[in-house]
SETITI-871731 format. One record per residue: residue in three letters; x, y, z of N, C-alpha, C, O, CB in turn. Coordinates in pm, whole numbers, plus 50000, padded with zeros to 5 digits. Each point is the difference from the previous one (the first is absolute). Glycine has a CB too. Example, Ala and Ser with C-alpha at 12.3 -4.5 7.8 and 13.67 -1.06 7.14 Angstrom:
['ala',[51319,49431,50780],[49911,50119,50000],[50090,50120,50000],[50104,49998,50066],[49707,49885,50059]]
['ser',[50154,50222,49803],[50082,50119,50006],[49923,50109,50073],[50051,50111,50017],[50067,49826,49768]]
END
This chain:
['met',[41627,91911,38486],[50008,50068,49873],[49861,50042,49952],[49982,50109,49946],[50224,49759,49998]]
['lys',[49696,50044,50078],[49863,50031,49958],[49946,50119,50079],[49930,50084,49944],[50033,49674,49996]]
['ala',[50069,50250,50188],[49955,50112,50083],[50058,50131,49951],[49933,50103,50004],[50048,49743,50193]]
['leu',[50143,50151,49756],[50065,50120,49947],[49932,50047,49872],[49980,50119,49979],[50237,49809,50124]]
['arg',[49748,49976,49811],[49929,50035,49876],[49862,50057,50030],[49957,50096,49936],[50167,49723,49942]]
['thr',[49807,50124,50220],[49868,50049,50039],[50011,50142,50054],[49917,50085,49965],[50009,49681,50087]]
['leu',[50173,50261,50031],[50022,50133,50054],[50031,50099,49888],[49947,50111,49999],[50135,49788,50217]]
['ala',[50004,50060,49691],[50035,50087,49887],[49877,50026,49913],[49982,50112,49951],[50253,49799,50052]]
['ser',[49682,49990,49977],[49878,50016,49920],[49904,50097,50067],[49938,50084,49934],[50090,49684,49977]]
['lys',[49958,50221,50221],[49912,50091,50073],[50051,50143,49994],[49922,50094,49982],[50013,49719,50170]]
['lys',[50196,50204,49863],[50059,50134,49992],[49980,50058,49861],[49966,50118,49985],[50204,49821,50189]]
['phe',[49851,49980,49724],[49984,50048,49864],[49856,50039,49971],[49974,50103,49938],[50217,49752,49992]]
['leu',[49715,50064,50116],[49858,50032,49983],[49965,50129,50073],[49928,50085,49947],[50019,49670,50031]]
['cys',[50103,50260,50142],[49977,50121,50078],[50061,50121,49928],[49938,50106,49994],[50060,49759,50220]]
['tyr',[50121,50118,49733],[50068,50106,49926],[49917,50041,49877],[49987,50119,49971],[50237,49795,50108]]
['leu',[49720,49989,49851],[49915,50028,49885],[49873,50075,50040],[49959,50094,49933],[50132,49702,49955]]
['leu',[49847,50161,50222],[49879,50066,50047],[50028,50144,50043],[49921,50090,49971],[49991,49688,50103]]
['val',[50199,50243,49994],[50038,50136,50040],[50028,50084,49875],[49960,50116,49993],[50137,49799,50226]]
['gly',[49970,50027,49683],[50029,50071,49876],[49873,50038,49924],[49990,50111,49948],[50225,49767,50039]]
['ala',[49688,50031,50008],[49873,50029,49932],[49924,50109,50077],[49944,50091,49939],[50046,49672,49972]]
['ser',[50008,50227,50220],[49934,50102,50082],[50069,50134,49984],[49935,50104,49990],[49996,49720,50175]]
['asn',[50200,50173,49832],[50080,50120,49983],[49968,50068,49866],[49986,50122,49994],[50196,49776,50148]]
['thr',[49807,50024,49753],[49966,50054,49868],[49862,50063,50003],[49980,50108,49945],[50164,49718,49946]]
['phe',[49760,50107,50172],[49865,50055,50012],[50001,50133,50075],[49936,50096,49957],[49970,49670,50038]]
['val',[50166,50240,50117],[50008,50123,50079],[50061,50112,49916],[49949,50112,50000],[50075,49753,50213]]
['cys',[50083,50105,49716],[50066,50099,49916],[49904,50054,49893],[49988,50121,49982],[50233,49764,50059]]
['leu',[49713,50025,49888],[49909,50041,49894],[49881,50078,50055],[49954,50096,49938],[50116,49705,49930]]
['leu',[49880,50159,50248],[49888,50070,50063],[50039,50144,50036],[49925,50093,49971],[49990,49688,50119]]
['val',[50200,50236,49972],[50046,50134,50038],[50025,50085,49875],[49966,50118,49997],[50139,49788,50213]]
['met',[49954,50033,49687],[50023,50074,49875],[49868,50040,49935],[49987,50112,49951],[50228,49764,50017]]
['tyr',[49689,50035,50031],[49868,50029,49943],[49933,50114,50076],[49947,50093,49939],[50031,49668,49989]]
['leu',[50025,50232,50204],[49940,50105,50081],[50072,50134,49977],[49936,50104,49987],[49996,49724,50184]]
['gly',[50201,50168,49825],[50077,50122,49976],[49969,50062,49865],[49987,50122,49988],[50192,49787,50157]]
['ala',[49808,50007,49753],[49968,50050,49866],[49861,50063,49999],[49980,50105,49938],[50166,49718,49958]]
['asn',[49759,50114,50172],[49864,50054,50005],[49988,50124,50087],[49904,50076,49987],[50014,49694,49976]]
['leu',[50177,50250,50125],[50001,50123,50081],[50069,50115,49927],[50007,50112,50051],[49993,49747,50156]]
['gly',[50051,50112,49673],[50060,50105,49919],[50150,50017,50017],[50056,50098,49951],[49730,50013,50063]]
['leu',[50280,49795,50053],[50145,50009,50013],[50066,49972,49865],[49944,49928,49917],[50042,50002,50325]]
['thr',[50132,50126,49736],[50074,49969,49878],[50053,49857,50007],[50009,49942,50109],[50055,50302,49863]]
['tyr',[49969,49700,49912],[50046,49862,49998],[50125,49978,50085],[50015,49895,50062],[49888,50084,49711]]
['leu',[50186,50120,50231],[50120,49985,50083],[49963,49993,50148],[50060,49922,50075],[50075,50202,49753]]
['lys',[49769,49955,50213],[49960,50000,50141],[49923,49875,50037],[50027,49939,50104],[49966,50309,49890]]
['tyr',[49910,49711,49923],[49922,49883,50040],[50078,49869,49988],[49974,49907,50075],[49823,50215,49855]]
['thr',[50298,49870,49977],[50081,49879,49997],[50097,49997,50118],[50022,49894,50059],[49959,50098,49691]]
['met',[50075,50123,50285],[50090,50003,50115],[49924,49965,50128],[50050,49923,50082],[50092,50252,49803]]
['leu',[49740,49880,50132],[49919,49970,50118],[49963,49852,50005],[50009,49936,50104],[49901,50299,49892]]
['gly',[50049,49712,49889],[49964,49858,49993],[50117,49909,50037],[49985,49905,50077],[49849,50151,49747]]
['tyr',[50283,49976,50121],[50118,49919,50030],[50042,50012,50147],[50038,49901,50062],[50036,50128,49700]]
['met',[49920,50091,50293],[50040,50019,50139],[49909,49923,50095],[50046,49935,50094],[50046,50291,49847]]
['val',[49778,49782,50035],[49905,49924,50083],[50023,49851,49982],[50000,49924,50097],[49830,50262,49884]]
['ala',[50191,49770,49894],[50021,49859,49973],[50131,49949,50060],[50006,49887,50050],[49863,50139,49740]]
['ile',[50236,50055,50204],[50128,49962,50060],[49984,49978,50150],[50048,49901,50055],[50077,50228,49767]]
['thr',[49808,49965,50242],[49978,49988,50145],[49915,49877,50032],[50032,49924,50091],[49986,50326,49932]]
['phe',[49875,49732,49903],[49912,49885,50019],[50078,49870,49981],[49990,49909,50082],[49813,50227,49838]]
['ser',[50274,49856,49972],[50079,49881,49970],[50099,49967,50110],[50013,49885,50041],[49961,50165,49718]]
['phe',[50095,50052,50289],[50100,49977,50104],[49936,49937,50123],[50047,49896,50048],[50086,50299,49868]]
['phe',[49763,49865,50134],[49941,49951,50124],[49926,49867,49983],[50002,49917,50091],[49976,50319,49981]]
['met',[49959,49743,49813],[49933,49871,49976],[50102,49887,49986],[49981,49892,50055],[49829,50229,49833]]
['asn',[50298,49904,50038],[50103,49897,49986],[50071,49975,50133],[50032,49886,50033],[49998,50179,49727]]
['leu',[49994,50040,50314],[50066,49987,50130],[49915,49914,50094],[50051,49912,50069],[50058,50314,49900]]
['arg',[49763,49801,50032],[49910,49934,50095],[49958,49860,49956],[50001,49907,50080],[49918,50317,49986]]
['tyr',[50044,49761,49806],[49938,49874,49956],[50092,49909,49918],[49990,49878,50012],[49798,50244,49989]]
['thr',[50299,49934,49919],[50082,49915,49914],[50125,49952,50072],[50027,49880,50005],[49886,50242,49797]]
['phe',[50163,49972,50252],[50129,49964,50057],[50001,49994,50152],[50091,49943,50059],[50011,50161,49745]]
['arg',[49797,49953,50260],[49985,49999,50146],[50130,50037,50072],[50049,49927,50086],[49775,49899,49887]]
['val',[50228,50290,49988],[50127,50048,50052],[49974,50097,50115],[49906,50078,49997],[50203,49893,49777]]
['glu',[49976,50021,50327],[49993,50094,50112],[50137,50063,50019],[50102,49941,49966],[49713,49925,50145]]
['gly',[50186,50254,49944],[50125,50068,50029],[50052,50079,49883],[49972,49969,49884],[50078,49854,50276]]
['glu',[50027,50281,49870],[50063,50088,49903],[49901,50052,49895],[50034,50011,49882],[50178,49863,50153]]
['ile',[49667,50159,50009],[49897,50046,49908],[50043,50129,49931],[49982,50013,49878],[49843,49879,50266]]
['cys',[50230,50202,49929],[50041,50128,49941],[50106,49980,49893],[49994,50061,49893],[49954,50055,50322]]
['lys',[50149,49798,49813],[50106,49973,49902],[49941,49933,49876],[50033,50038,49887],[50136,49940,50299]]
['arg',[49746,49924,49835],[49938,49929,49887],[49913,50094,49918],[50005,49998,49877],[49998,49791,50256]]
['leu',[49919,50294,49936],[49912,50094,49931],[50082,50101,49921],[49964,50033,49887],[49864,49938,50293]]
['ser',[50281,50078,49877],[50086,50097,49931],[50058,49940,49872],[49997,50064,49895],[50059,50043,50325]]
['leu',[49996,49773,49788],[50057,49935,49882],[49893,49970,49895],[50021,50019,49880],[50157,49881,50265]]
['phe',[49707,50052,49901],[49889,49969,49911],[49955,50125,49926],[49980,49998,49879],[49947,49816,50274]]
['phe',[50058,50297,49921],[49958,50125,49938],[50106,50054,49906],[49966,50053,49894],[49896,49996,50306]]
['leu',[50264,49940,49835],[50107,50048,49913],[49997,49928,49866],[50005,50064,49894],[50135,49989,50307]]
['ile',[49852,49816,49802],[49995,49922,49878],[49876,50035,49918],[50009,50018,49878],[50116,49797,50236]]
['asn',[49760,50194,49952],[49877,50028,49928],[49990,50144,49953],[49936,50027,49898],[49956,49796,50237]]
['leu',[50169,50270,49935],[49999,50139,49954],[50085,50016,49875],[49965,50077,49911],[50001,50000,50323]]
['ile',[50144,49850,49758],[50081,50001,49878],[49917,49944,49885],[50000,50054,49889],[50214,49919,50244]]
['asn',[49715,49918,49894],[49910,49941,49900],[49892,50101,49959],[49969,50014,49882],[50075,49755,50213]]
['leu',[49898,50300,50003],[49896,50098,49972],[50052,50113,49911],[49931,50042,49907],[49962,49903,50312]]
['leu',[50227,50102,49808],[50058,50105,49917],[50018,49953,49855],[49974,50075,49906],[50143,50017,50296]]
['leu',[49926,49785,49781],[50014,49945,49865],[49865,49988,49930],[49988,50032,49882],[50215,49842,50194]]
['val',[49697,50081,49998],[49865,49987,49944],[49947,50137,49958],[49947,50016,49890],[50010,49782,50255]]
['glu',[50059,50301,49941],[49952,50135,49969],[50074,50056,49879],[49939,50067,49916],[50006,49971,50327]]
['leu',[50183,49936,49746],[50078,50047,49886],[49952,49936,49871],[49987,50067,49897],[50210,49966,50253]]
['ile',[49775,49838,49854],[49948,49929,49882],[49865,50058,49961],[49977,50029,49882],[50146,49761,50185]]
['glu',[49787,50226,50030],[49868,50055,49972],[50011,50141,49941],[49937,50030,49898],[49967,49832,50288]]
['phe',[50174,50223,49878],[50014,50137,49955],[50055,50006,49857],[49950,50076,49917],[50088,49996,50321]]
['thr',[50063,49848,49735],[50061,49998,49867],[49900,49952,49895],[49988,50061,49893],[50236,49898,50211]]
['leu',[49706,49933,49926],[49903,49948,49903],[49886,50098,49974],[49957,50018,49886],[50101,49751,50189]]
['ile',[49893,50294,50031],[49886,50090,49986],[50041,50134,49940],[49939,50047,49904],[49952,49841,50291]]
['glu',[50211,50173,49860],[50037,50136,49959],[50082,50004,49871],[49984,50092,49921],[50011,49970,50318]]
['ser',[50090,49840,49740],[50086,50003,49881],[49940,49925,49882],[50022,50039,49885],[50173,49976,50266]]
['phe',[49731,49878,49875],[49949,49918,49892],[49848,50000,49989],[49943,49932,49915],[50256,49927,50113]]
['ser',[49734,50219,50058],[49853,50014,49999],[49926,49867,50008],[49895,49981,49938],[50136,50225,49928]]
['val',[50024,49702,50212],[49935,49871,50021],[49882,50021,50095],[50007,50082,50091],[50212,49791,49872]]
['asn',[49675,50052,50015],[49882,50005,50087],[50042,49976,50145],[50085,49916,50028],[49769,50002,49783]]
['his',[50086,50158,50282],[50037,49991,50142],[49991,49858,50055],[50092,49955,50068],[49829,50277,49959]]
['leu',[49970,49698,49944],[49984,49865,50054],[50107,49904,49947],[50052,49917,50074],[49702,50124,49945]]
['ile',[50279,49972,49854],[50104,49914,49942],[50136,50033,50061],[50077,49910,50033],[49793,50073,49753]]
['ala',[50159,50147,50229],[50128,50042,50058],[50013,49954,50144],[50107,49956,50042],[49896,50242,49806]]
['ile',[49888,49813,50229],[50002,49956,50140],[50020,49849,50006],[50075,49951,50084],[49774,50241,49982]]
['phe',[50086,49735,49846],[50018,49854,49995],[50143,49964,49964],[50058,49909,50059],[49701,50064,49876]]
['cys',[50300,50099,49968],[50140,49974,49962],[50095,50032,50115],[50097,49929,50024],[49845,50123,49737]]
['gly',[50028,50057,50310],[50084,50038,50114],[49996,49896,50108],[50064,50015,50103],[49896,50222,49846]]
END
């Protein structure tokens, strides 16, 4: 039982580290996109797409150590995250365009 808890703790720690790294990658890409003059919709979409890809492969390799059916897993992962991305973009667009909320606040809310 103790070995199972240790394994679960290691997986959870790894999951947290991948999540923190994923957030950093997303914010870095968004920052670079904003500084290159991309619109908020483009740089947030680019940031999320890079982060989704990064997250998938890091979790696959380091957190869950899964092999096989990579295409199927990637397709499902992207489908779920693309739906999430569309919702995020809709929230950002609505807050910015309809309510004139500051871009950074709207992106954070999204």
